[in-house]
C-alpha positions as CSV (number, residue, x, y, z in Angstrom):
1,M,0.2,-0.1,0.2
2,L,2.7,2.2,0.8
3,Y,4.3,1.5,-2.7
4,T,1.0,2.0,-4.8
5,V,0.0,5.4,-2.8
6,A,3.6,6.7,-3.3
7,R,3.3,5.9,-7.1
8,L,0.0,7.1,-7.3
9,H,1.3,10.6,-5.9
10,Y,4.6,11.3,-7.0
11,V,4.6,9.6,-10.3
12,A,1.5,9.4,-11.6
13,D,0.6,12.8,-10.3
14,L,-2.7,11.9,-8.8
15,S,-3.8,14.2,-5.9
16,Q,-4.3,13.0,-2.4
17,V,-8.3,13.2,-3.0
18,K,-8.0,11.2,-5.9
19,I,-5.9,8.5,-4.5
20,A,-8.5,8.6,-1.8
21,R,-11.5,8.1,-3.9
22,Q,-9.9,5.2,-6.3
23,L,-8.7,3.1,-3.0
24,G,-11.9,4.2,-0.8
25,L,-9.6,5.9,1.7
26,S,-10.0,9.2,3.6
27,T,-7.8,11.4,2.4
28,A,-6.4,12.0,5.9
29,T,-5.2,7.9,5.6
30,I,-3.4,8.8,2.3
31,S,-1.4,11.6,3.9
32,R,-0.5,9.4,6.7
33,I,0.9,7.0,4.0
34,L,2.7,8.9,2.3
35,A,3.9,10.4,5.7
36,R,5.3,6.7,6.4
37,A,6.4,6.0,2.7
38,R,9.3,9.1,3.2
39,A,9.7,8.1,6.8
40,E,10.6,4.4,5.6
41,G,12.6,5.8,2.5
42,I,10.6,4.4,-0.3
43,V,10.1,8.0,-1.2
44,R,13.0,10.2,-0.9
45,I,13.1,13.7,-1.7
46,E,15.6,15.9,-3.4
47,V,15.9,19.5,-3.8
48,R,18.5,20.5,-6.0
49,D,21.0,23.5,-5.8
50,P,20.3,25.3,-8.8
51,V,22.9,25.2,-11.7
52,E,25.1,28.3,-12.1
53,P,25.7,28.7,-15.7
54,D,28.5,30.7,-15.5
55,A,30.7,28.5,-12.6
56,L,29.4,25.7,-15.2
57,G,30.8,27.1,-17.7
58,E,34.1,28.0,-15.7
59,R,35.1,24.6,-14.5
60,L,34.5,23.1,-18.3
61,A,37.4,25.7,-19.6
62,Q,39.8,24.6,-17.1
63,R,38.7,20.6,-17.3
64,L,39.1,21.1,-21.0
65,G,41.2,23.5,-21.5
66,L,39.4,26.2,-23.4
67,K,39.7,29.7,-23.3
68,S,36.3,30.4,-23.0
69,V,32.6,28.2,-22.2
70,S,29.8,29.8,-22.3
71,V,26.6,27.6,-21.0
72,S,23.0,28.2,-22.3
73,D,20.2,27.0,-18.9
74,L,17.5,27.5,-21.4
75,P,14.9,24.7,-21.5
76,A,15.7,21.4,-23.8
77,S,13.0,22.2,-26.0
78,S,14.0,25.6,-27.5
79,L,17.9,24.1,-28.0
80,P,20.0,24.5,-30.1
81,A,18.8,27.8,-31.2
82,A,18.8,29.1,-27.7
83,L,23.1,28.7,-28.1
84,A,22.7,31.8,-30.6
85,T,22.9,34.2,-27.6
86,P,25.9,32.9,-25.5
87,L,27.4,32.6,-29.0
88,G,26.6,36.0,-29.7
89,Q,28.2,37.3,-26.4
90,I,31.4,35.1,-27.1
91,L,31.6,36.7,-30.1
92,L,31.5,40.4,-29.3
93,T,34.0,39.6,-26.5
94,A,36.2,38.9,-28.8
95,A,35.4,42.1,-30.8
96,P,37.4,40.7,-34.4
97,Q,39.1,43.6,-35.9
98,P,37.5,44.8,-39.4
99,G,39.2,42.8,-42.0
100,A,39.0,39.9,-39.5
101,V,38.0,36.7,-41.2
102,I,35.1,33.9,-39.8
103,A,34.9,30.8,-41.0
104,I,31.7,28.8,-40.3
105,G,31.2,25.2,-40.8
106,W,27.9,22.9,-40.9
107,G,25.8,21.2,-39.1
108,R,22.5,21.3,-37.3
109,A,23.5,23.7,-34.2
110,I,25.1,25.9,-36.8
111,R,21.7,26.2,-39.0
112,A,20.0,27.0,-36.0
113,V,22.3,29.4,-34.7
114,L,22.0,31.6,-37.7
115,E,18.0,31.6,-38.4
116,T,18.5,33.1,-34.3
117,G,20.5,35.6,-35.3
118,L,24.3,36.7,-34.6
119,P,25.4,40.0,-33.8
120,T,26.4,42.8,-35.8
121,L,30.3,43.2,-36.3
122,S,32.6,45.3,-38.1
123,A,33.4,44.6,-41.6
124,V,34.4,41.4,-41.8
125,H,35.1,38.7,-44.0
126,V,32.8,35.8,-43.5
127,V,34.3,32.5,-45.3
128,P,33.1,28.6,-45.3
129,A,35.2,26.5,-43.9
130,T,34.3,23.6,-46.2
131,G,33.4,22.8,-49.6
132,G,29.7,22.5,-50.4
133,L,27.9,19.0,-50.8
134,Q,25.2,17.6,-53.4
135,Q,22.6,17.0,-50.4
136,Q,19.6,18.2,-50.5
137,A,19.4,18.5,-46.4
138,E,19.6,22.3,-45.0
139,H,21.9,21.7,-42.5
140,F,24.3,20.7,-45.3
141,Q,23.9,24.3,-47.2
142,I,27.4,25.8,-46.1
143,N,27.1,28.8,-48.8
144,E,23.6,29.6,-47.6
145,F,25.1,29.9,-44.2
146,I,27.6,32.0,-45.3
147,R,25.0,34.4,-47.2
148,H,22.9,34.6,-44.0
149,A,25.9,35.2,-41.6
150,A,27.7,37.9,-43.7
151,A,24.1,39.7,-43.3
152,Q,23.7,39.1,-40.0
153,L,27.4,39.9,-39.0
154,G,27.7,43.0,-41.4
155,G,30.6,41.5,-43.2
156,K,31.2,40.4,-46.7
157,P,30.6,37.1,-47.7
158,H,33.1,34.8,-49.8
159,F,31.5,31.5,-51.4
160,I,33.3,28.1,-52.4
161,H,31.9,26.5,-55.7
162,A,33.8,23.3,-54.9
163,P,32.8,19.9,-53.0
164,Y,33.9,19.1,-50.1
165,L,35.3,15.7,-51.2
166,P,36.5,15.8,-54.7
167,S,38.3,13.0,-56.6
168,A,41.7,12.9,-55.9
169,E,42.1,13.6,-59.9
170,T,39.8,16.8,-59.7
171,R,40.8,18.2,-56.6
172,A,43.8,20.2,-57.8
173,S,41.7,21.5,-60.5
174,F,39.3,22.9,-58.2
175,L,42.1,24.8,-56.0
176,S,43.9,26.0,-59.3
177,D,40.5,28.2,-60.1
178,P,41.5,31.5,-59.1
179,A,37.7,32.2,-57.6
180,I,38.3,29.2,-55.3
181,Q,41.6,30.0,-54.7
182,K,40.8,33.5,-53.3
183,P,38.5,32.3,-50.6
184,V,40.3,28.9,-49.8
185,A,42.9,31.5,-49.1
186,L,41.5,33.3,-46.1
187,W,41.9,30.0,-44.3
188,D,45.2,31.2,-43.7
189,R,43.8,34.3,-42.2
190,I,41.2,32.7,-39.7
191,D,40.3,35.0,-36.8
192,I,37.2,33.0,-35.3
193,A,35.5,29.9,-36.9
194,I,32.3,28.4,-35.5
195,M,32.2,24.8,-35.5
196,G,29.6,22.0,-35.4
197,V,30.6,19.1,-33.5
198,G,29.9,16.2,-35.3
199,L,28.7,12.3,-33.6
200,P,30.7,9.2,-34.6
201,P,29.3,8.0,-38.1
202,A,28.4,4.9,-36.6
203,L,25.9,7.1,-34.4
204,N,24.4,9.7,-36.7
205,P,21.2,8.8,-38.4
206,P,21.4,8.5,-42.5
207,E,19.8,11.8,-42.7
208,A,22.3,13.9,-40.4
209,S,25.0,12.5,-42.4
210,V,27.4,12.4,-45.6
211,A,29.5,10.0,-44.2
212,T,30.9,7.6,-46.6
213,A,31.2,3.4,-46.1
214,C,35.0,4.6,-44.9
215,E,34.0,7.1,-42.4
216,R,31.4,4.5,-41.4
217,S,34.1,1.8,-40.5
218,L,36.6,4.1,-39.1
219,P,37.6,2.2,-35.3
220,E,37.3,4.2,-31.9
221,V,35.9,7.5,-33.2
222,A,34.5,10.5,-31.1
223,G,33.4,12.9,-33.1
224,D,34.5,15.1,-36.1
225,V,34.8,18.6,-36.7
226,I,34.3,19.5,-40.4
227,R,35.6,15.6,-41.0
228,H,38.6,15.7,-39.1
229,Y,38.0,12.6,-37.1
230,Y,39.7,12.1,-33.9
231,D,39.4,9.4,-30.9
232,A,38.4,9.9,-27.3
233,Q,41.9,11.0,-26.2
234,G,42.3,13.7,-29.3
235,N,44.1,12.0,-31.5
236,L,43.2,12.7,-35.2
237,I,42.1,9.6,-37.1
238,D,43.4,9.3,-40.7
239,W,40.9,8.0,-43.3
240,E,40.8,8.0,-47.1
241,G,39.5,10.9,-47.9
242,A,41.4,13.3,-45.6
243,A,43.5,14.1,-48.3
244,R,41.0,14.9,-50.4
245,L,39.1,17.0,-48.5
246,I,38.8,20.4,-49.8
247,A,38.2,21.9,-46.0
248,A,40.1,24.1,-43.6
249,S,43.0,21.6,-41.9
250,P,43.1,20.6,-38.6
251,D,46.2,23.4,-38.2
252,Q,44.7,26.3,-39.6
253,L,41.7,25.8,-37.0
254,R,44.2,25.5,-34.6
255,A,46.2,29.0,-35.8
256,A,42.8,30.6,-35.4
257,R,42.6,33.8,-32.2
258,L,39.5,31.5,-31.3
259,C,38.1,28.1,-32.6
260,I,34.0,27.9,-31.5
261,G,32.3,24.7,-30.6
262,V,28.7,24.7,-31.0
263,A,27.0,21.9,-29.4
264,A,24.2,20.7,-27.5
265,G,23.0,17.4,-26.1
266,P,24.6,15.1,-23.6
267,A,25.2,12.5,-26.7
268,K,27.8,14.7,-27.7
269,A,30.1,15.1,-24.7
270,Q,32.7,12.3,-25.4
271,A,32.9,14.0,-29.1
272,I,33.3,17.7,-27.5
273,V,35.5,16.2,-24.9
274,G,38.0,14.7,-28.3
275,A,37.2,17.8,-30.1
276,A,38.7,20.4,-27.3
277,R,41.7,17.8,-26.5
278,A,42.3,17.7,-30.7
279,R,42.3,21.3,-30.4
280,L,40.2,21.8,-32.7
281,I,38.1,23.9,-30.7
282,S,39.3,26.1,-28.1
283,A,36.3,27.3,-26.6
284,L,32.4,26.6,-26.8
285,V,29.2,27.3,-26.4
286,T,26.9,24.0,-25.2
287,D,23.6,23.8,-22.5
288,V,23.6,22.6,-19.3
289,A,22.7,19.5,-19.3
290,T,25.7,18.6,-21.9
291,A,28.0,20.4,-19.9
292,E,26.9,18.0,-16.8
293,A,27.2,15.5,-18.9
294,I,30.9,16.1,-20.1
295,L,31.9,16.9,-16.4
296,A,30.7,13.7,-15.5
297,S,32.2,11.4,-18.2
298,L,35.8,13.3,-17.3
299,A,34.9,12.4,-13.7
300,V,34.6,8.6,-14.7
301,S,38.2,8.9,-16.6
302,D,39.7,10.4,-13.6
């Protein structure tokens, strides 16, 4: 009876009056049963301390060796669009100078923050961090991302009309085209990069991925940043397409003053840890649940 009444009240969320009617007991009896259930440990009530996003971000930055971490405490139902505000705060704090280069990657989180909006900066250059895809999903439309981002940031867009993964025979031809050479050359001048952090291909649903058969078979992948794969310790994983990519290299991302990973969801905890250890991101925008999952995974590994 103690268990039944406790489940009806605390799990099914029925009032004491409704439980009394359902069981043919008085309301006073139900109240006494609930009190006894708490006293005997059948019911345990926990009041959690409110999470301070700023403190959580500081702990995460320290553990991952990141320059900056901004954590959103908005509900999961509003993610990942809710990451636009903390991302905007990092951009404004970084204060890129006129003429600075901002590189942008692809992904659902990037698309969501662009749809929500970014702050206005001062005469920056906005360039894709990777070539394009013959893929209709909205989160892969990298040149469209650039058009939106440049309009919001108050910058000049630069488009790359080349595939991100050409054949070995055609890659040199694409890169010899002056129209492609110019934006690609901006990768050596990246001031700030805004990157999505991807799940391992084996965990990604087909509609969210463009992974080849080779990528899907890679062992020990923790995640990727624009198809630069790494393991949980941050070691880069070579694959047959790595040399064919038309994308900013790991060294070019590492040379940026700030490379901001934008990612939400506890499932991405290991991917984010690996990206930080690989130094493919130097800052992070995420949510409370993901931040807590990252810290929990780090505690286990310790």
